[in-house]
C-alpha positions in Angstrom: -0.1 0.0 0.2 1.7 3.7 1.1 0.6 6.9 2.1 0.6 10.2 1.0 0.8 13.8 2.9 1.0 17.6 1.4 0.9 20.6 3.2 0.8 24.4 1.1 1.0 27.1 4.1 1.3 30.8 4.7 4.0 29.5 7.6 6.8 27.1 7.6 5.1 23.5 6.9 8.3 21.4 7.9 7.1 20.1 11.4 3.2 19.6 10.1 4.7 17.7 7.1 6.5 16.1 9.1 3.7 14.6 11.9 1.6 14.3 8.8 3.7 12.0 7.2 4.6 9.8 10.4 0.7 9.5 10.9 0.9 7.1 8.3 3.6 4.7 9.1 0.7 1.6 9.2 0.2 1.9 5.6 4.3 0.7 4.4 7.4 -0.4 5.7 10.3 0.4 3.1 10.7 3.8 2.1 10.0 6.8 3.8 10.5 10.7 2.0 10.0 14.4 2.4 10.5 16.8 -0.2 10.1 20.6 0.7 10.1 23.9 -1.7 12.2 26.3 0.8 12.4 30.0 0.6 15.3 30.5 -1.8 13.7 28.9 -4.8 15.3 25.1 -4.5 13.9 21.8 -3.7 15.3 19.7 -0.9 14.3 16.3 -0.7 15.2 13.3 2.1 14.7 9.1 1.5 15.4 6.5 4.2 15.0 3.1 4.1 12.5 2.5 7.1 12.4 -1.4 7.3 14.2 -1.3 10.4 13.6 2.0 11.9 10.5 3.9 12.0 9.7 7.1 9.9 9.9 9.2 13.0 13.4 8.2 14.2 15.2 8.2 10.5 13.7 11.7 9.7 13.6 14.0 13.0 17.2 15.2 12.5 16.6 15.8 8.7 13.5 17.9 9.5 15.6 20.3 11.6 17.3 21.5 8.2 14.3 21.4 6.0 12.1 24.4 5.9 9.2 26.0 3.6 6.2 27.0 2.7 5.1 23.8 0.8 5.8 20.3 1.2 4.9 16.7 0.3 6.2 13.3 1.6 5.2 9.4 1.5 5.2 6.1 3.3 5.8 3.6 0.8 6.1 -0.1 0.2 8.0 -0.2 -2.6 9.9 2.6 -4.4 11.8 6.1 -3.4 9.7 8.8 -3.6 9.0 11.6 -3.6 10.9 12.4 -7.2 12.2 15.6 -8.1 12.1 17.2 -11.5 13.0 19.6 -14.0 11.1 18.8 -17.3 9.4 20.9 -20.1 6.5 21.5 -17.6 8.6 23.1 -15.2 10.4 22.2 -11.7 8.2 20.1 -9.4 8.2 16.9 -6.9 6.0 14.3 -7.1 4.6 11.5 -5.0 2.2 8.5 -5.4 0.1 5.8 -3.9 -1.7 2.9 -5.9 -0.8 0.2 -8.4 0.0 0.2 -12.0 -1.2 -3.2 -13.4 -0.4 -2.4 -16.8 3.3 -1.0 -16.1 5.1 -3.3 -18.5 3.1 -2.2 -21.5 3.5 1.3 -20.6 7.4 1.1 -20.3 7.2 -0.5 -23.8 5.3 2.1 -25.2 7.4 5.0 -23.8 11.1 3.7 -24.5 9.6 2.9 -28.3 8.6 6.9 -28.6 12.5 8.0 -27.7 12.1 7.7 -24.1 15.9 7.0 -23.1 15.5 5.1 -19.7 13.9 3.8 -16.6 15.9 3.6 -13.3 15.5 0.0 -12.0 15.2 -0.7 -8.1 17.5 -2.9 -6.2 14.2 -5.5 -7.1 15.0 -5.0 -10.7 11.9 -3.1 -10.8 10.9 0.2 -12.5 10.3 2.9 -10.0 6.3 3.1 -10.4 6.6 7.1 -9.6 9.2 7.4 -12.4 6.4 6.0 -14.9 3.8 7.8 -13.5 6.0 11.2 -14.2 7.1 10.0 -17.7 3.5 9.9 -18.8 2.9 13.5 -17.4 5.6 15.0 -19.1 4.1 13.8 -22.8 1.9 16.5 -22.3 1.9 20.4 -22.3 1.2 21.0 -18.7 0.9 19.5 -15.5 -2.6 19.1 -15.4 -3.4 17.9 -18.9 -0.5 15.0 -18.0 -2.5 13.8 -14.4 -5.4 13.5 -17.1 -3.2 11.4 -19.6 -2.1 9.0 -16.5 -5.6 8.6 -15.6 -6.7 7.7 -19.1 -3.9 5.7 -19.5 -3.0 3.3 -16.4 -5.0 0.2 -15.4 -5.1 0.0 -11.7 -5.0 3.1 -9.5 -2.9 5.9 -8.8 -3.5 9.2 -6.1 -0.7 11.9 -6.6 0.3 14.9 -5.2 2.8 17.3 -7.4 4.5 20.3 -5.6 5.3 23.2 -7.5 6.8 26.6 -6.5 3.2 28.0 -6.8 1.3 25.1 -4.6 -0.1 21.5 -5.0 -1.8 19.6 -7.5 -4.0 16.8 -5.8 -5.3 13.9 -7.8 -7.1 11.0 -6.6 -7.3 8.1 -9.0 -9.5 7.8 -11.6 -12.3 5.2 -10.1 -11.7 6.7 -6.4 -9.9 3.2 -5.0 -7.8 4.9 -2.4 -8.6 8.2 -0.8 -7.3 11.7 -0.6 -8.8 14.2 1.8 -8.1 17.8 2.7 -7.8 19.7 6.0 -8.0 23.7 6.5 -6.7 26.1 9.2 -6.0 29.7 8.9 -2.5 29.4 7.7 -3.4 26.9 4.8 -4.3 23.8 3.4 -2.9 20.3 3.7 -3.6 17.0 1.7 -3.7 13.7 3.4 -4.5 9.8 2.5 -5.5 9.1 6.3 -8.1 11.7 7.5 -6.9 11.4 11.3 -3.3 12.5 10.3 -4.2 16.3 10.4 -6.6 16.4 13.1 -4.0 17.0 16.0 -1.9 19.4 14.0 -4.9 21.7 14.0 -6.6 20.8 10.8 -10.3 21.0 10.3 -12.0 18.8 7.3 -12.3 20.6 4.3 -13.2 18.3 1.7 -12.7 14.9 0.5 -11.7 14.5 -3.3 -14.0 12.3 -5.3 -13.1 10.1 -8.0 -10.8 11.3 -10.4 -11.2 14.8 -8.9 -8.2 17.0 -9.6 -7.4 20.2 -7.4 -4.6 23.0 -7.0 -3.9 24.4 -3.5 -2.4 27.6 -2.7 -2.1 28.7 1.1 -5.7 30.7 0.2 -7.7 28.8 -1.6 -8.8 25.3 -3.4 -9.4 25.6 -7.2 -11.0 22.4 -8.7 -9.5 21.6 -12.1 -11.5 18.3 -12.9 -14.6 17.6 -11.3 -15.1 14.2 -9.6 -16.3 11.4 -11.5 -20.1 9.7 -11.0 -18.4 6.1 -10.8 -16.5 5.1 -8.0 -15.1 1.7 -6.5 -13.6 2.0 -3.1 -11.2 -0.4 -1.8 -13.4 -2.1 0.8 -10.6 -3.5 2.4 -9.2 0.1 3.9 -12.0 -1.0 6.3 -11.6 -4.0 7.2 -7.7 -3.9 7.5 -5.6 -1.1 6.1 -7.0 1.7 7.4 -6.3 3.2 10.8 -9.1 3.1 13.4 -9.4 6.9 13.6 -9.7 7.7 10.1 -12.9 7.8 7.5 -13.4 7.3 4.1 -16.5 8.5 2.6 -17.7 9.6 6.1 -17.5 6.0 7.9 -15.1 5.2 10.2 -13.1 2.2 10.2 -13.5 1.4 13.9 -17.2 1.8 13.6 -17.3 -0.1 10.6 -15.5 -2.8 12.6 -18.0 -2.9 15.2 -20.4 -3.2 12.8 -18.5 -6.4 11.3 -18.4 -8.0 14.7 -22.1 -7.2 15.3 -22.7 -9.2 11.5 -20.8 -12.0 12.7 -22.0 -12.4 16.2 -25.5 -12.6 14.8 -25.1 -15.3 12.2 -23.4 -17.5 15.0 -26.2 -16.7 17.5 -27.5 -20.2 19.3 -24.8 -22.2 17.7 -21.9 -22.2 19.5 -20.9 -21.1 23.2 -17.1 -19.7 23.7 -15.7 -18.6 27.1 -14.4 -15.2 25.6 -13.9 -13.2 22.1 -10.5 -12.3 21.1 -9.1 -10.4 18.1 -5.8 -10.9 16.4 -3.9 -7.7 17.4 -4.4 -5.1 16.2 -6.7 -5.2 13.2 -8.8 -8.3 14.8 -9.2 -6.4 17.9 -12.1 -4.0 17.1 -14.1 -6.4 14.9 -14.2 -8.9 18.2 -15.1 -5.9 20.5 -18.1 -5.7 17.9 -18.8 -9.3 18.4 -18.7 -9.2 21.9 -20.8 -6.3 22.6 -23.6 -7.9 20.4 -23.2 -11.5 22.0 -22.8 -10.5 25.5 -19.6 -13.0 25.5 -16.4 -11.2 27.4 -14.0 -9.7 25.2 -10.7 -11.0 26.4 -7.0 -10.4 25.3 -5.5 -14.0 25.4 -2.2 -13.1 24.0 -0.5 -9.4 23.8 1.7 -7.8 20.9 4.8 -7.0 22.3 5.1 -3.6 20.1 8.4 -2.1 21.8 10.4 -3.7 19.6 8.3 -5.0 16.7 5.9 -2.0 16.4 4.7 -2.2 13.1 2.6 -5.3 11.9 4.0 -6.5 8.3 7.4 -6.2 8.0 9.9 -7.4 6.3 9.0 -8.2 2.5 10.3 -11.8 3.1 7.3 -14.3 3.8 9.3 -16.7 6.1 10.8 -13.6 8.0 7.4 -12.1 8.3 5.6 -15.2 9.5 8.6 -15.7 12.0 8.3 -12.0 13.2 4.5 -12.5 13.6 5.0 -15.5 15.9 7.4 -13.5 18.0 5.5 -10.5 18.6 2.5 -12.8 20.1 3.0 -13.6 23.9 0.3 -15.8 25.8 -1.7 -15.4 28.7 -1.5 -18.3 30.2 -4.6 -17.8 32.6 -6.7 -16.6 30.0 -5.9 -19.8 27.3 -5.8 -22.9 29.3 -9.0 -25.1 29.6 -10.6 -22.4 27.3 -12.9 -22.4 24.2 -11.9 -19.2 22.4 -13.5 -17.6 19.4 -10.5 -16.0 17.3 -11.6 -13.0 15.0 -8.8 -11.9 12.5 -9.1 -9.5 9.7 -8.9 -11.6 7.1 -7.4 -15.0 5.9 -4.8 -14.6 2.7 -2.2 -17.6 2.9 -3.2 -18.9 6.4 0.0 -19.6 7.4 0.2 -17.1 10.3 -3.3 -17.9 11.5 -2.4 -21.2 11.8 0.6 -20.8 13.6 -1.7 -18.8 16.0 -4.0 -21.3 16.3 -1.6 -23.9 16.9 0.2 -21.4 19.4 -3.2 -21.2 21.3 -3.6 -25.0 21.8 -0.2 -25.6 22.9 -1.1 -22.8 25.5 -3.9 -25.0 26.9 -6.8 -23.8 24.8 -9.7 -26.4 24.7 -11.1 -25.1 21.5 -10.3 -22.5 19.1 -13.2 -21.3 16.8 -12.3 -18.7 13.8 -14.4 -15.9 12.6 -12.5 -14.2 9.6 -13.8 -10.3 9.2 -14.2 -10.9 5.6 -15.2 -13.3 3.1 -12.7 -15.9 1.5 -10.2 -14.0 -0.5 -10.3 -15.4 -4.1 -8.6 -12.8 -6.4 -5.3 -11.6 -6.3 -6.0 -7.6 -6.1 -5.0 -6.3 -9.5 -5.8 -2.6 -8.4 -3.8 -2.0 -4.9 -1.8 -5.0 -5.0 -2.3 -5.2 -1.1 -2.5 -9.1 -0.8 1.5 -9.2 -2.0 0.3 -12.6 -4.2 2.7 -13.2 -6.9 0.2 -15.9 -8.0 -3.6 -16.5 -7.5 -2.2 -20.1 -5.8 -0.7 -18.0 -2.7 -4.3 -17.8 -1.5 -5.1 -20.7 0.6 -8.8 -20.9 -0.9 -7.5 -21.2 -4.1 -5.1 -23.8 -3.4 -7.9 -25.4 -1.8 -10.1 -25.3 -4.9 -7.1 -26.1 -7.2 -6.9 -29.5 -5.5 -10.5 -30.2 -5.1 -11.2 -29.4 -9.1 -7.8 -31.7 -10.1 -6.4 -28.0 -11.6 -9.6 -27.4 -13.9 -11.0 -24.2 -12.4 -12.8 -22.2 -14.5 -14.8 -18.7 -13.9 -18.4 -20.6 -13.5 -16.4 -23.2 -10.9 -14.9 -20.1 -8.7 -18.2 -18.2 -9.0 -19.8 -21.3 -7.2 -17.1 -21.1 -4.6 -17.8 -17.4 -4.1 -21.4 -18.2 -3.0 -21.6 -18.7 0.7 -24.9 -20.7 0.0 -23.9 -23.2 -2.1 -22.2 -26.9 -1.3 -19.1 -26.0 -3.0 -18.3 -22.9 -0.5 -19.3 -25.1 2.5 -16.8 -27.8 1.4 -13.9 -25.6 0.5 -14.8 -24.0 4.3 -14.6 -27.1 5.8 -11.0 -28.2 4.2 -9.7 -24.8 4.8 -10.8 -25.4 8.5 -9.3 -28.7 8.6 -6.1 -27.6 7.1 -5.8 -24.9 9.7 -6.5 -26.4 12.5 -10.0 -24.8 13.6 -12.6 -26.3 15.7 -14.8 -24.2 13.4 -14.8 -21.6 10.7 -17.4 -18.9 9.5 -16.2 -16.0 7.2 -18.1 -12.8 7.3 -20.5 -12.8 4.0 -20.4 -10.4 1.6 -23.6 -8.6 1.8 -23.0 -8.5 5.7 -19.8 -6.8 5.3 -21.1 -4.1 2.8 -23.9 -3.7 5.3 -21.3 -3.0 7.8 -20.4 0.0 5.8 -23.2 1.3 4.9 -22.8 3.5 1.6 -23.7 2.0 -1.9 -22.3 -1.3 -2.5 -21.8 0.0 -6.3 -19.5 2.4 -4.9 -16.9 -0.2 -3.6 -14.8 -2.5 -5.3 -15.4 -6.3 -4.2 -13.3 -7.6 -6.5 -10.8 -10.1 -4.4 -14.1 -11.5 -3.0 -16.4 -12.1 -5.9 -14.3 -11.4 -8.8 -16.7 -8.7 -10.2 -15.2 -5.3 -11.7 
């Protein structure tokens, strides 16, 4: 994923920028970057690797030497950014969040028109923000370049572009990721997460609509392209990625997760009687609270995440290391586990490895039963819009491995459609196989219709591709 933040102010913006970007640290684990346009007419930029140390500790010394009234920054899971640019459109800095699914085709197309080269990352990948920059530079102005990006890419790109005059903010064409604007007397800020500017004294000003483009100075916001009518916002932002204090389209993340837990409890009513409800920390906790509130069964924390040295939830990039770290983080509370029937809620099951280890860990600590309730439906398709699941192949998903085995490798779209239907026999058989493979006492996933109702906005505005394959 990733997160972006920008400030345009009548005063020095450096501290607002520093803290605003830092508040996005839950969205990425590899790179952090800041760029400021200084009063002397020059750009200053700092980029650091944040895999082994949080954003704040890497940048707290840099920010003392970075001063100006306009700035942008990011937390990124992949490429180094912001990029500084000197082009026919002028001097500017750019930062993006999103995923370009047709990157290879666009790179080939651009190189064939005379573009000389793209820099590669250490992973032999093209810096995606550099590709966006190349597309922008094919047009005569930054505005026309942003529109061209929205037209050409498959996937999603939300961006901030800082010029000496102000900041362009553009939400991706289908609104899959958010971009919000805060305001205070000294100016405006742009933010992926709405909570990032609250403690900095900004009030909610505007949430950009899908494809909307604006230009901000310290005095005003000018709309350069109106929002489109169609939106497909990523539903998984509410389920997992979003921070509990954030809201998207007016719906708070924490409240949505309480709603999810409530629906899960209603589906379970009269079927099981656990001793306690627990959430896999941290993203499963609110779902578990919602379940406990609805069911009347006590909420408990049978294991606690050790955060002083493992503060973030999905680092590093290597899967085996992530699995080990996930195990190392959780410390059991024996008195709350031994002999107990525990209902455990996690935000989702992707590969299944970590949750199986967590379940085995509970059994080894003396649990009598472990009932599992994922707070979203079975993930059936790797995300091609935001790439949140990190899946290199669909067979990385436990659902698809189970289906592949059950169907002897003959998996058509029609067959997948049956497995997506929670009322079909094939769905029940798949769930039973997952339950057995991951050592759960029982398993019941959140239904898609219940999850969409947990959010409460028009379901046509929400992307559900990873659960039902629908565009």
